[in-house]
C-alpha positions, 0 to 999 in steps of 0.5 A: 499499500503507497504512502501519499503525502496527506498520509505521511502528514498526518502520521509527522504531526500524531507522532509531534503530538505524543512527544508534545504530550511527554514533553508536557508529562516531564514538565508536570514531573518536575513541577511536582518535585517543586511543590513537594507534592504527592501522587498516588499513581501515574497518569497524567490526570493524576500528576495534573490533579496532583500538581494543581491541588500542592500549595505555592512553598518557596520554590514556587511562588504564590503569583508562579503557582496561578500561573502554573495551575492556569497551564495546568488547566490548559494541558487538562482539557486535551487529555482526552484528546491525548487518550485517544491518540496515544490509545487508538489505531490511527486510521486515515479515512479520505474525504474528496481531496483530503485526509483525516486522521480518525481514532476509535479508542478501543476504551469508548467502544460498546457493543450498540455503538461506536465512538470515532474523533475525525482530526484533520491533518491541519488541526493535529498539527495545531495541537501539536502546536499548542501542546508543545507550547503548553510543554514549554510554558511549563518547563519556564514557569 
């Protein structure tokens, strides 16, 4: 099966999105250490919750903590997208001249219906960029 440019672009942007989420998670891990927070599990959502619940301290002052909490809220709002992109096989669906990445998270399937997330290449690229920027902002916070 030959791969065309739009298929390659979708695979590239999916990979960049996954890498950006990994960078964001690494930044959250560093913040957890600076905030002396404890996490009971390794899920990114639980790490974000622990960091948001932690109090400011000598390493991170109150104003900086407010900014961090805002960034963590933005990251948290993207976790459902992350879960689908990471935990689902990507199927490329052609619509006319354009191609979309589709993800069917097996955790959201049931015997009565199906759920599929459809993301066009420009939106996947925008997501990768947004998460990458969030990761950098969290690392700099």
